[in-house]
C-alpha positions as CSV (number, residue, x, y, z in Angstrom):
1,M,-1.1,18.4,-0.2
2,D,1.4,20.7,-1.4
3,L,1.2,19.3,-4.9
4,Y,-2.3,19.3,-5.2
5,R,-2.6,23.2,-3.9
6,K,0.4,24.3,-6.4
7,Y,-1.2,22.5,-9.5
8,F,-5.0,22.5,-9.0
9,S,-6.6,24.2,-6.2
10,E,-4.2,27.5,-5.9
11,R,-4.7,27.4,-9.8
12,D,-8.4,27.8,-9.5
13,F,-8.1,24.5,-11.8
14,E,-10.1,22.1,-10.1
15,R,-13.1,21.8,-12.9
16,I,-15.5,21.0,-10.0
17,E,-18.0,23.2,-12.1
18,L,-17.1,21.1,-15.0
19,F,-17.6,17.7,-13.2
20,L,-20.9,19.0,-11.9
21,L,-21.8,19.7,-15.3
22,I,-21.2,15.9,-16.5
23,N,-22.9,14.5,-13.5
24,R,-26.0,16.3,-14.3
25,S,-26.3,16.2,-17.8
26,F,-25.4,12.6,-18.0
27,E,-26.2,9.0,-16.2
28,I,-22.6,8.8,-14.4
29,S,-21.9,6.1,-11.8
30,R,-18.2,5.0,-12.3
31,V,-15.1,7.1,-13.6
32,L,-12.3,6.4,-15.1
33,Y,-9.4,8.9,-15.4
34,P,-6.3,7.8,-16.8
35,G,-3.6,10.2,-16.5
36,S,-4.7,11.9,-13.4
37,Y,-1.8,12.8,-11.5
38,V,-3.2,13.9,-8.5
39,H,-6.0,16.0,-9.7
40,I,-8.2,14.5,-7.4
41,S,-11.3,16.6,-7.7
42,P,-13.6,13.9,-9.9
43,S,-13.9,12.1,-6.1
44,F,-15.8,15.3,-5.0
45,I,-18.8,15.0,-7.7
46,F,-18.5,11.5,-8.3
47,Q,-18.6,8.6,-5.7
48,N,-16.8,5.8,-7.7
49,V,-13.6,6.8,-9.4
50,V,-10.6,5.2,-10.6
51,Y,-6.9,7.0,-11.0
52,V,-4.5,5.6,-13.2
53,D,-0.9,7.2,-13.5
54,S,2.9,6.0,-13.6
55,D,4.2,9.1,-12.1
56,K,6.3,9.1,-8.8
57,K,4.8,12.0,-7.2
58,A,1.4,10.8,-7.4
59,I,1.8,7.1,-6.6
60,K,3.3,9.0,-3.5
61,F,0.6,11.0,-3.1
62,F,-2.1,8.5,-3.7
63,K,-0.2,5.8,-1.0
64,T,-1.4,8.4,1.6
65,D,-4.9,9.4,3.7
66,L,-4.8,12.7,1.7
67,P,-7.1,11.7,-1.3
68,I,-9.7,10.7,1.3
69,K,-9.3,13.6,3.8
70,L,-9.7,15.8,0.8
71,V,-12.8,13.9,-0.6
72,E,-14.4,13.8,2.8
73,E,-14.1,17.4,3.1
74,K,-15.4,18.7,0.0
75,K,-17.8,15.4,-1.7
76,A,-21.2,16.5,-3.2
77,Y,-23.1,13.2,-2.1
78,K,-23.5,11.5,1.5
79,E,-22.4,8.0,0.2
80,N,-18.7,6.8,1.3
81,P,-16.3,7.2,-1.7
82,V,-14.7,4.6,-3.5
83,I,-11.3,5.8,-4.8
84,R,-8.8,3.5,-6.5
85,F,-5.6,4.1,-7.9
86,H,-3.4,1.7,-9.9
87,P,0.2,3.3,-10.4
88,M,0.6,2.6,-13.9
89,D,1.0,3.4,-17.7
90,Y,-2.5,3.7,-18.6
91,F,-1.4,2.1,-22.0
92,Q,-0.9,-1.0,-20.3
93,D,-3.6,-3.4,-19.2
94,I,-5.2,-1.6,-16.5
95,P,-6.8,-4.5,-14.0
96,E,-10.1,-3.6,-13.9
97,K,-13.4,-4.9,-16.2
98,K,-13.9,-3.8,-19.6
99,E,-16.8,-2.2,-20.5
100,S,-17.7,-0.9,-16.8
101,F,-17.5,2.6,-16.6
102,D,-19.6,5.5,-17.7
103,L,-17.1,8.1,-17.9
104,L,-13.8,8.3,-19.3
105,I,-11.7,11.6,-18.6
106,S,-9.1,12.8,-20.8
107,Q,-7.2,15.8,-19.9
108,Y,-3.8,16.9,-20.6
109,A,-2.9,13.5,-20.7
110,G,-2.2,11.9,-23.9
111,F,-4.3,9.6,-26.0
112,V,-6.5,8.4,-23.2
113,S,-9.4,7.8,-25.7
114,Q,-7.5,5.2,-27.5
115,A,-5.7,3.5,-24.8
116,C,-8.4,3.3,-22.3
117,K,-12.0,3.0,-24.6
118,N,-12.5,-0.4,-24.1
119,Y,-12.9,0.4,-20.2
120,L,-16.1,2.5,-21.4
121,R,-19.2,1.0,-21.7
122,T,-21.1,1.4,-24.9
123,G,-23.2,4.7,-24.5
124,G,-21.0,6.2,-22.0
125,I,-18.9,9.5,-22.4
126,L,-15.7,10.5,-22.9
127,L,-14.6,14.0,-21.7
128,A,-12.0,15.4,-23.6
129,N,-9.9,18.2,-24.1
130,N,-7.9,19.0,-27.2
131,S,-4.3,20.2,-25.4
132,H,-2.9,16.7,-26.6
133,G,-5.1,16.1,-29.3
134,D,-6.8,13.6,-28.0
135,A,-10.6,15.5,-28.6
136,S,-8.8,15.6,-32.7
137,M,-8.3,12.1,-32.3
138,A,-11.5,10.9,-30.1
139,S,-13.6,12.9,-33.5
140,L,-11.6,10.7,-35.9
141,D,-12.4,7.4,-34.0
142,G,-15.5,5.4,-35.3
143,D,-16.2,3.9,-31.9
144,F,-17.4,7.8,-31.0
145,D,-19.7,10.1,-31.6
146,P,-19.9,13.6,-30.9
147,A,-22.2,14.2,-27.9
148,G,-21.4,18.0,-27.0
149,V,-18.6,20.5,-26.4
150,I,-18.2,22.8,-23.3
151,T,-18.0,26.3,-23.6
152,G,-18.0,29.0,-21.5
153,S,-15.3,29.9,-18.3
154,P,-14.2,27.3,-16.5
155,Q,-16.3,29.0,-13.3
156,Q,-19.6,28.3,-15.3
157,P,-18.9,26.4,-18.0
158,K,-22.0,25.6,-20.6
159,L,-22.9,22.2,-22.5
160,I,-23.7,22.8,-26.3
161,V,-25.4,19.9,-28.0
162,E,-26.6,21.1,-30.8
163,N,-25.4,22.8,-34.0
164,L,-21.6,21.0,-33.3
165,E,-20.2,20.9,-37.2
166,D,-18.2,24.5,-36.6
167,F,-16.4,22.7,-33.5
168,F,-15.1,19.8,-35.1
169,T,-14.6,22.1,-38.7
170,P,-10.7,22.7,-39.1
171,K,-9.8,26.4,-39.2
172,R,-8.0,26.3,-41.9
173,E,-7.8,23.9,-44.8
174,V,-5.8,20.7,-43.4
175,D,-6.0,17.0,-44.3
176,L,-6.6,16.0,-40.7
177,T,-5.5,12.0,-40.2
178,R,-4.8,9.8,-37.1
179,E,-1.2,9.9,-38.0
180,M,-1.1,13.8,-38.5
181,I,-2.5,14.3,-34.7
182,E,0.0,11.2,-33.3
183,K,3.0,13.3,-34.7
184,R,2.1,16.6,-33.6
185,K,0.8,15.5,-30.2
186,R,-1.7,18.3,-30.3
187,G,-5.1,19.7,-31.2
188,I,-6.0,21.6,-34.0
189,A,-7.4,24.7,-34.4
190,Y,-11.6,24.6,-35.4
191,K,-13.8,27.3,-36.2
192,K,-15.3,27.6,-32.8
193,R,-13.4,26.8,-30.1
194,A,-14.0,24.6,-27.0
195,Q,-12.8,24.4,-23.3
196,N,-13.6,20.5,-23.5
197,F,-15.4,18.0,-25.9
198,V,-18.2,15.2,-25.2
199,F,-18.2,12.0,-26.9
200,R,-20.5,9.0,-26.4
201,R,-18.8,5.4,-27.1
202,V,-21.2,3.7,-30.0
203,S,-19.4,0.7,-30.9
């Protein structure tokens, strides 16, 4: 509980409004969250979430009944929550059915889009920020199409789905390649700034 409070609730970093917005805007049933650490708040909004992380503290956290207690207190749905946790590196073969998830969450955890896109159904949604470069990487991946960006404050996020070009155009002229992003391990600056980027898997 102390870990969750320290990194998320006390820092006002639960991102509940973000997940509410995604849930209202797209058809989401099953969610995969690789590199989740102890960020359990997606389960406040989505009834069925699978978490993946190799961190020892995260493994310890998910072995307790704290996650389910937190979710039961804060969930926005009537059904019983379905929470699963895989204690492993998400670049390994996750024991979940391929193409069975509607939403793939990538937040401050590296290139989730590349390691886990096969678990996302065609037409499913990738929610990625660009802190570690994953939104930039997804923008170069032909399996994804831009579907929107999230702007505004964390408390009042807004989904923009039209006129997205400047959100995906580098601020400075640069030869943007997968190799460049892999080497940098962080995103590049675009002409317009977004909190998060939304992609749809097309193939």
